[in-house]
Every structure is written in C-alpha cells, then in structure tokens.
N, C-alpha and C positions, 0 to 999 in steps of 0.2 A: 793514885795509890789507894789501897783499901782502907776503910775506916774501922772495920770491926775484925775481930779475930777470925770469925767464920769466913769473911770475905777474903782475908789474907790466905787462909788455908785453901779456899777455892782457887785463888790465883796460883798458888803453888801446884795444886793438883792439875790445873789446866795446862801449866807450863810443862809438867812432867809428861802428861798425856800427849801433848803436841810434839814433844821431842821423840817420844816412842813411835807415834804414828808417822812422823816424818821419816824415821829410819825404816819402817815397814814399807812405806810407799817407795822409797829409794831402792830397797831390795827388789820390790816388784818390777820397777822399771829396768833394773839391771838384768833380772832374769828374762824379761820380755825381749830386751835388746839382744841378749845372747841367743835366745831361741829363734828370733827373726833373722839374725845375721848368719846363722849356721847354714851351710849348703845342704846338709842332711841333718835335721834336728835329732838330737839324742832323746830317745823315749824317757829316760830317767829325768832329764832336764825339764821336759814337757810336763811330766807327772809332778815334779817338784813345783813348777810354776802354777799348775792348776790347783794343787793343794794350797799353795800360798795365797792364791786368789780367793779360794773358798774360805780360808781362815780369816783373811782381811775383811771379806764381806760379812762373815758371821759376827765379827767383833765391831762392825760399823766403821771400819777405817776407810773402806770404799763402799759405794752403793752396790747392792746385790745385782742390780741390772747392769751396772758397769762391769762387774765380775763376769756375768753371763756373756756380755758383749765381747769381752776380751777372750774368753774361753772359746767362743764361736770362731773368732778370728784365728785362734791357735789351731782349731780343728780344720779350718780351711787350709792352713799352711801344711799341716800333717797330710791331708788328703792330696794336696798338690805334690808333695814330696814323694808320695807313694807311686804316682803316675810316671 
C-alpha cells in the first residue's frame, strides 16, 4: 500500500488509466475480429478500425509499430477481397 498522499494518487491514476486502456484494447480486438471474419469486409468498418488503431498508437495504448503492422495486415485482407 502507498505510504504518501502522492503515491496514493499515483496508484489511483494508474488504476484508472489501466481500466481505460483495457477497454480500448478490447474494442480494437473486437473490431479486428469483425473485419477478419467478414467474407467481404465493409469499408466503413475497416476505416473505423484503422482510425482506432491510429488513435491508440497516438495515445500510447499500443506501440506505433504494432499499429502499423496491424494496418498492413488489414490492407492485405482488403487487397485479397478485391481480387
């Protein structure tokens, strides 16, 4: 347990941030599964997923290279669907 007021506050902030970040990561996973499972991916869903990945990377929730990696996979799926 924290011994000082500042350490107690930091613990509260850390818990709040981790709760928020967990929700964002869960939403990303859901959007990715939906995009991959679709026979013909919806462009609006793909656009929403790319936007969510960029926002998560910008805010430090996921690493920016991880976001780029996931977007590259998405682009491969889109290219395959067009053929």
